[in-house]
Structure formats: structure tokens, C-alpha cells
C-alpha positions as CSV (number, residue, x, y, z in Angstrom):
1,M,-28.6,53.9,27.4
2,V,-24.8,54.1,27.4
3,K,-23.3,57.0,25.4
4,L,-19.5,57.1,24.9
5,N,-18.3,60.4,23.4
6,K,-14.7,59.9,24.2
7,I,-13.0,56.5,24.3
8,Y,-9.9,57.6,26.4
9,T,-10.3,59.4,29.6
10,R,-6.8,59.2,31.1
11,T,-8.3,58.4,34.5
12,G,-6.8,54.9,34.3
13,D,-3.3,56.0,33.5
14,D,-2.4,55.5,37.2
15,G,-3.3,51.9,37.1
16,S,-6.8,52.3,38.6
17,T,-10.3,51.9,37.2
18,G,-13.7,52.9,38.3
19,L,-16.5,50.7,39.7
20,V,-20.2,51.5,39.0
21,D,-20.5,53.4,42.3
22,G,-17.7,55.7,41.3
23,S,-15.1,54.2,43.6
24,R,-11.7,53.4,42.2
25,V,-9.7,50.2,42.5
26,S,-6.4,48.9,41.1
27,K,-6.6,47.3,37.7
28,A,-4.8,44.4,39.4
29,D,-7.7,44.0,41.8
30,P,-9.1,40.4,41.8
31,R,-12.6,41.8,40.9
32,M,-11.1,43.5,37.8
33,A,-9.4,40.2,36.8
34,A,-12.8,38.5,37.0
35,I,-14.4,41.3,34.9
36,G,-11.6,41.0,32.4
37,D,-12.0,37.3,32.1
38,V,-15.8,37.7,31.6
39,D,-15.0,40.2,28.8
40,E,-12.6,37.7,27.2
41,A,-15.2,35.0,27.5
42,N,-17.6,37.3,25.7
43,S,-15.1,37.8,22.9
44,A,-14.5,34.1,22.6
45,I,-18.2,33.6,22.2
46,G,-18.2,36.2,19.5
47,V,-15.5,34.2,17.7
48,A,-17.7,31.1,18.1
49,R,-20.7,33.0,16.6
50,A,-18.5,34.0,13.6
51,A,-17.5,30.4,13.1
52,I,-21.0,29.1,13.4
53,G,-22.7,31.6,11.2
54,P,-26.3,32.7,11.3
55,G,-29.1,30.6,12.9
56,S,-30.5,29.5,16.2
57,F,-27.1,28.8,17.8
58,S,-25.9,32.3,16.9
59,E,-29.1,33.8,18.3
60,M,-28.6,31.9,21.5
61,L,-25.0,33.1,21.8
62,A,-26.0,36.7,21.0
63,R,-28.3,36.6,24.1
64,I,-25.5,35.2,26.2
65,Q,-23.2,37.9,25.0
66,N,-25.7,40.5,26.2
67,D,-26.1,38.7,29.5
68,L,-22.3,38.7,29.9
69,F,-22.4,42.5,29.8
70,D,-25.0,42.3,32.6
71,L,-22.7,40.0,34.5
72,G,-19.8,42.5,34.1
73,A,-22.0,45.3,35.5
74,D,-23.0,43.0,38.4
75,L,-19.3,42.3,39.2
76,A,-18.4,46.0,38.9
77,T,-21.1,47.0,41.3
78,P,-20.5,46.6,45.1
79,V,-23.2,44.3,46.5
80,E,-24.6,47.0,48.9
81,I,-25.7,49.1,45.9
82,E,-29.5,48.6,45.4
83,G,-31.3,48.8,42.1
84,A,-28.2,48.0,40.1
85,L,-28.1,45.9,37.0
86,R,-27.6,42.3,38.2
87,I,-27.8,38.7,37.0
88,V,-31.2,37.4,37.9
89,P,-32.4,33.9,38.5
90,G,-34.4,34.0,35.2
91,Q,-31.1,34.3,33.2
92,I,-29.7,31.2,34.9
93,E,-33.0,29.3,34.4
94,W,-32.8,30.2,30.7
95,L,-29.3,28.6,30.5
96,E,-30.6,25.5,32.2
97,E,-33.5,25.2,29.8
98,R,-31.1,25.4,26.8
99,I,-28.8,22.8,28.4
100,D,-31.8,20.4,28.9
101,H,-33.1,21.0,25.4
102,L,-29.8,20.4,23.7
103,N,-28.9,17.5,25.9
104,T,-32.0,15.5,25.0
105,A,-30.5,14.8,21.5
106,L,-27.1,13.7,22.8
107,D,-26.1,10.2,23.8
108,P,-24.5,9.9,27.2
109,L,-20.7,10.2,27.2
110,T,-18.7,7.1,27.5
111,S,-15.3,8.9,27.3
112,F,-14.0,12.4,27.9
113,I,-14.0,14.3,24.6
114,L,-11.2,16.5,23.1
115,P,-12.0,20.1,22.4
116,A,-12.2,19.6,18.6
117,G,-14.5,18.6,15.8
118,E,-16.4,21.0,13.6
119,P,-15.0,24.6,13.6
120,G,-18.0,26.0,15.4
121,A,-17.8,23.2,18.0
122,A,-14.0,23.8,18.5
123,A,-14.7,27.5,19.0
124,L,-17.4,26.7,21.5
125,H,-15.0,24.5,23.4
126,L,-12.5,27.3,23.5
127,A,-15.2,29.7,24.8
128,R,-16.1,27.1,27.5
129,A,-12.5,27.0,28.7
130,V,-12.4,30.8,28.9
131,V,-15.7,30.8,30.8
132,R,-14.2,28.3,33.2
133,R,-11.2,30.6,33.8
134,A,-13.7,33.5,34.4
135,E,-15.4,31.3,36.9
136,R,-12.2,30.6,38.8
137,T,-11.2,34.3,38.9
138,T,-14.7,35.2,40.1
139,V,-14.3,32.7,42.9
140,A,-10.9,34.3,43.8
141,A,-12.5,37.7,43.7
142,G,-15.3,36.6,45.9
143,A,-12.8,35.5,48.5
144,Q,-11.6,39.1,48.6
145,V,-14.8,41.2,48.2
146,A,-18.5,40.3,48.5
147,L,-20.0,39.2,45.2
148,R,-23.5,38.0,44.5
149,P,-23.8,34.2,44.2
150,E,-25.9,34.5,41.0
151,A,-22.8,35.7,39.2
152,L,-20.9,32.6,39.9
153,T,-23.9,30.3,39.2
154,Y,-24.4,32.0,35.9
155,L,-20.8,31.3,34.9
156,N,-21.0,27.7,36.0
157,R,-24.2,27.1,34.0
158,L,-22.8,28.9,31.0
159,S,-19.7,26.6,30.8
160,D,-22.1,23.6,30.9
161,L,-24.2,25.1,28.1
162,L,-21.2,25.7,26.0
163,F,-20.0,22.1,26.5
164,V,-23.4,20.7,25.5
165,A,-23.7,23.2,22.6
166,A,-20.3,22.1,21.3
167,R,-21.4,18.5,21.3
168,A,-24.6,19.4,19.6
169,M,-22.6,21.3,17.0
170,N,-20.5,18.2,16.5
171,L,-23.4,16.4,14.8
172,N,-25.2,15.8,18.1
173,G,-22.2,14.1,19.5
174,A,-21.5,11.8,16.5
175,G,-18.6,14.1,15.6
176,D,-17.1,14.3,19.1
177,V,-13.4,13.5,19.2
178,L,-13.0,11.0,22.0
179,W,-10.0,10.9,24.3
180,V,-8.0,7.8,24.0
181,P,-6.1,7.4,27.3
182,G,-2.4,6.6,26.7
183,A,-2.8,6.6,22.9
184,S,0.6,8.0,22.2
185,R,2.7,5.9,24.6
């Protein structure tokens, strides 16, 4: 259980921050950029939950938000540390099950879709874009330090799930806003 008695510690005033093992790295470190983007993705999902309101979609997103804290812990823990909180295959499989379930009600795409539609769908599209950025910064961090492959796989599946969920929120695809190539020429 996490217990925070004091919010500011002053330990980061020099531009460094601590990893789970107690080591310190620059706040500009690529790993910290990935953790920050995961945090931003989590916040964007929170905004989507607020736009969607209570129900099964919100419950799904609440689980994902919790998993994103697990992901942040995974990224903040050097790979050689054993017994640490990590993303596990079951979390990825759960995302895949949700994708498959939501996708069964959707017609195949015949065009790219614009990130728009119902307010909840638009918020999910925004969250998807933020998750894609988190995926890119995690790839960049992984080029500098060893990261577990499950972290990257989780982000990849999550962006897919958010895309499918946005389509489902858009009246199972009937409310998708289709891209019209060259429409404003």
C-alpha cells in the first residue's frame, strides 16, 4: 500500500528523479519521458471516462487506468530487479479479449476515420493518440535502457482497444466520421 505523507520532497529540485530501486536519473531521461507519457495517457483516459459517464465502458477504462500505474511501475523498475510489479501476459490478453468482443459488432472499415463523433468517442480517440505517443517514447527509451517487452506490447494493444472502443461508442461504427481524401481541394 502506498502512503504519501508529504507531496513535495525537494529531492527532484536538481532535475533528477528516483527509480524504484532507489537510483536517480535525470528527469530528461528517455525512460522518464515514457513514464510521463504513460501518465498523460492515463489522464486522457480519465477525461474519456468523465465524457462517457458510468457503465461498462467506464469500468473497462478504470481497470486500464489501474494497469497503467502497473505499467509506470514496470518502466520505473530496472529489468534486473526481481519480484517487482510488472505488466504480465494476462493484462495483455484481457485487452485482446476486449478488442475481439467490441470488434464483433463493428462493420469492417472502408475508409480511415476522423477522430470525432460522440463526445466519449472523440475523447477515446484523443486518449488513443496519447497512448501511441507513449508507445513511441517507450520504444525510444528501450533503445537506451533495457525494458521488458510486455510494456511495449501492452501499449500497442491498448491503442488498438481505444480505437475499437471509440468506434463502438460511435454507435458501433454508424457514427464514425469518415475521411474524405482531398475533400477541401
